[in-house]
N, C-alpha and C positions, 0 to 999 in steps of 0.2 A: 504493500500500500504506500510505503514511503516513496518508492520509485515512481509510482503512478502520480502521486501528488506533486513530486518534483517536476515530472514531465508536463503536467497540467499547468503548474506555475510558470514554466517557461513559455508555454503556448499563450497564456493570458498576458504575460509581459510583452511578448513579441507582437500580439494582436493590438494591444493598446498603443505600442510604439508606432506601428504601421498606420493605424487609424489617425493618431495625432499628427503624423507627418504629412498624410495626404489630405487632411481636412483643410478647407480653404474658406475663410470668411473675410471679406475686405476690411470690415471694421474691427476685426479681432486682433488680439496680440499674437505675435509669433509664438508657437508652442515651445520650441527650443527645449531647454532643460526640463520644463514643467511636464511635457509629454513623457519624457524618459522617466522622470520621477514618479509620475502617476502609474506607469506600467510596472515599475519596480515595486511600488507600494502594493498594488493589487496582486501581483505575483507572489510577493513575500507573505501577504496576509493569507493567501490560499494555503500555504503550508501549515497553518494552524487551524484551518477550517473544520477539520473533523473533530478536534478537541473543543473548540469554542465557536460553533457555527453562527450563533446569533451575534456575538460581538464582532466577529470578522465581517459579517454582512453589514452591520451598522457602520463600522469603520470604513469599509469599502465604499458604501454609499456616501459617507461624509467626504471622502477623498474625491469621488467623481463629481459631486455637487460643488465642492469648493473649486475644482478645476474649471467648471463652467461659470461659476459666479465670478471668478477672477478675470473673465473676459477672453479666455483662450478659445480657439475654434471648436465648435460643438462636435462631439463624437457620439452623443446620445447618452441618455440616462438609463437605458434598458439593457442593451447587449453587453456593456462592460461588467454588468452585475449578474449576468445569467448564471455563471458558475457559483458564486456565493448563494444565489437564490436556490439553485438545485441542491447544493450541499446542505443548506439549512433545512430544506424540506426532507431530504434523505435522512437527516438526524432526528426527524419527528417534530420539527419546529415550523410546520406549515403555517399556522396562524400568524406567528411573528413575521415570517417572510412575506406573507400576503399583505399584512398590514403595512410593512415597510414599502412594498411596491405601490400600494394605494397612496400613502402619504407623499412619496416622491412624485408620483404622477400628478396629484392635486397641487403640490407646490410648484411643479413645472408649469402647469396650466396657469396658475395665478401669476407666476413671475413673467411668463411670456406675454400674457394678455394685459396684465396690470402695469408692469414696469417697461417692457419692450414694446407694448402697443400692438401686438400681432392680433389678427382677427380670431375670434373665439372658435368658430367652427373648424377651420383647418387644424388649429392646435388640439382641439378635443379629438378629432379623427386621428391625428397622429399619435396622441397618447393612447387612444384605444388600441391602435395597432401594436404599440409597444407593450401594452398590458397583455395582449393576446400572446405575444412571444414570451413574455415573462410567465404567463400562465402555463405555457407548454413546459418551460423549465421547471416550474413548481410541480407540475403533474409527473414529470419524469422523476423528480426527487421523491415525491410521495409514493410512487410505485416502488421505488427502491426501498423506501422505509417499510412499506407494507410487506414486501417480499422478505425483508430481513426479520420482521416480526414473525411472519409465518414460519420461516426457517427456525427461528428460536423456539417457537411453540412446539414445532415438530421435534426438535432436539430434546426439549424438556419432557415431552410425552414419551419419547423413546427411552429417555433416562429413567422416568418413573416406571415404565413398563419393564425395563431391565431390572430395576430394583425390586419391583413386585415379583417378577419371575424368580429372582434370586431368593427372596424371602420364602416364596412358595416352595421352591426346591429344597430350601433348608428345612421348612416345616415338614415336607413329605419325607425327607431323609430322617428327621427326628422321629416321626411316626413309624417309619419302617424299622428303625433301630429299636424302638420300644416294642414293636410287634415281634421282632426276632428275639429280643431279650426275653419277652414273655413266653414265646414258644420254647426256647431253650430251657428256661426255668421250669416250665410245666413238664416237659419231657424228662429233664434230668431229675427233678425232684420225685416225680412219680416212679420212674424206673429205678432209681437208687433205693427208694423205700421198698419196692417189691423185691428187688434183687437182694437187698440186705436181709429182709425177712425170710426169704427162701434159704439163704445161706445159713441163717441161724437155725432154721429147721433142719437143714442138712447136717449141721454140726452136732445138733442134739441127737439125731437118729443115725449117725454114721455107723455106730456099733450095734445099737439095739434094734434098728429097723432099716436094713440096707435098702429095701424097696422104697420106703418113704424118703430116704435120703436121695435116691436117684430121681424120684419124682420132683423133689424140691430143687435139685440141681437143674433138672430139665426146665422147670418153671423159671428159674433164674436166667438160664440161657435164652429162653423165649423172650423174657422181658428185656434182656440185653440186646437181642437181635432187633426187637421192635424199637427200642430206644436208638439203636444205631441207624435204622432206616429213617426214623423221624428226624434225627439230627442231620443225617446226610441230606435229606430233602430240604431242610431249612437252610443249611449252608449253601447248597447248590442253587436254591432259589435266590438267596442273597447275592451270590457271586455271578451266576450266569442267567438267571431268569429261566423262563420256560419257552425259549425261542425255538424256531423251527430247526435251527442248526444243531441242537443238542438232543440228547435222549429224553423221552417224555418222563416227567416226574410222576411219582405216585400221587394219586388224588389226596387232598387234605381230608382228615377225618371229619365226619359229620354225624347226623342223627342215626344213620344206619350202623354206625360203629359203636353206639352206646352199649349194645349187647356184649361187646368184648369186655367191658368193665366188670360184668358179672363173673367172668372167669378170673380176672385179676383179683377181685375181692375174695372169691372162693379160695384161691391159692393162698391168700393172706389170712384165712380163717374167718372171714366176714361173709355172712349170708346176705347177698344184695338182691333185693327185689327191683326189677326194672320194668317199668310200664311206660312205653313210648307211643305216642300218637303219631304213627308214620304218615298220616295225612297232613301233617303240619308242613306248611310251605314257607321256607325261609331262604334267604340268600346264602351263598356259599360262605361269606365272611361271618354271618350270624350263626350258621351251623357249626363252623369251626370254633367260634367263641363259646357256643353252648357246650360243645364236646370238651373243650379245655376247662371250662368251669366245673363240669361234672368230674373230670379227671382229677382236678385239684381238690375238690371237695372229698372225693374218695381217698386221695392221698392223705389229707388231714385226718380223716377218720382212722385210717390204718396207723398213722404215726402217733396220734395224740389221744384218741378217745377211748381205746380199749373196747370198742363196740363189738358185739357179736352179730348184730343185724343192722341193716340199713335199707332205706327205700329211695328209689329214684323215680320221679314222676315227671313226664314231659307231655304237655297237652297244648292243644291249639287254643288261641283266643281269636277275637275278631280281626285283630291287626298284627298278630305275631304269635309267639309261643311262650308258655310259662314253664318254669323249671322249679321243682321242689326236691330237695335232698335232705334227709334227716337220718339220724342213727340213734341207737339206744345206749350210747356210751356216756362217758363223763363230759358234761358240757364245757367245763373249764372256762376261765376268764378270757374275755376278748382283749387282746393287747390294746393299750391306749392309742397307739399309732397304727395298729394293724400289722400283722406279720406280712412277709413277702407273699405268702399264698393268698391271704385275704385281700391284700392290695392288688395283687395280680388279677384276682377274680373280678373285683370292682372295676378295674381298668378295662378288662375284657368286655364287660357289659357296657360301659360307657363308650367304648370305642366304636360300637355299632349302634349307638343311640338307645341303649337299654338301661336298666337299673338293677341293682342287686342289694340284698340285705342278708347279713350273716350274723348269727348269734345263738345263744342258748335256745333250745326248743321249748315249747309250752310245758312239756312234761319233763323229760330228761334228754340227754344227748344234745347234739348240735344241729342247727337248722340253717340251710342255705336256700333262699328264694330269689328267683330272678325272672325278669321279663325282657325278652328281646323282640324287636320289631321284625316283621316279615321282610322288609327291605332295609338292609343295613345302611344307615345314613350317618349324618354328622352327630356328634354327641349332643345330648339334650340336657 
């Protein structure tokens, strides 16, 4: 921009010098040094036009008017100021530039008709023509200003969109991390409890009942294999996704897999009654959340309650599915801040727009109740 301004300053200076040199008025003074000075002043002021557009326009107008008032050959009050007019309008100072043009035109008409005695009509027509040319310069400057404003708004919107996209990506990443952490916690906690329990049984029966020992080891290995499959699925989904280029991942557990919890509970010495309304229609994310909640509730029962019996009921509602899990063990106090298991279950429910309540049952044991919407949405 500095090079462009310098080039324009040279053009303005040269144009004024040429106009002053060729202007001829018998009754006027010879321009001489005054014409060169005016050209240098206008060209020099242009170099500061972008930073101070209105002061540069006013000083340029004063210089041009002073040149004419001093009696030098007229070179016009319009075209020597076209560049300052355009620069001021391009800087968003259109009203000030237009007012300056009108004031100069009115003053020229008054001077030429009142002081120099020229006829009014020719003077007015001439000034009107000058104002038309000045108006074109102002229009060009205004167009440049509007274009710059539009470009600035576009840049600002793009920057806001990029920032919102970045925040949305960060939010989604945080949600995915929480989901993966919840999955890994549920799988690890459930599987480790089952494996540990079966290994204790195997340790106790290794000499007295070899058959029971083998069954306990087999149950521990089954839990191990299932945990390995679930963990591998979660890690692969986090790393690669389920794209067409990779091997298909095993489907996430859902309502149809709740019956498997009966076998897990039986192997741990808990008689689990499972009643599932398989007509329930829920989204995949809600079904996975429901399975994980049931899995964690059973894990807590096996680890903490000493229950011998438990019940799992899943039934449809008008707009979702309701879960109830209770046992006949020790209710135990609810941690003030909630354990990882209770916190995880609550977060699972909220993540799909549902709700969950966990605490001592009405009689004995522990009770978990949850409702999940049919269409998993934003948290409510």
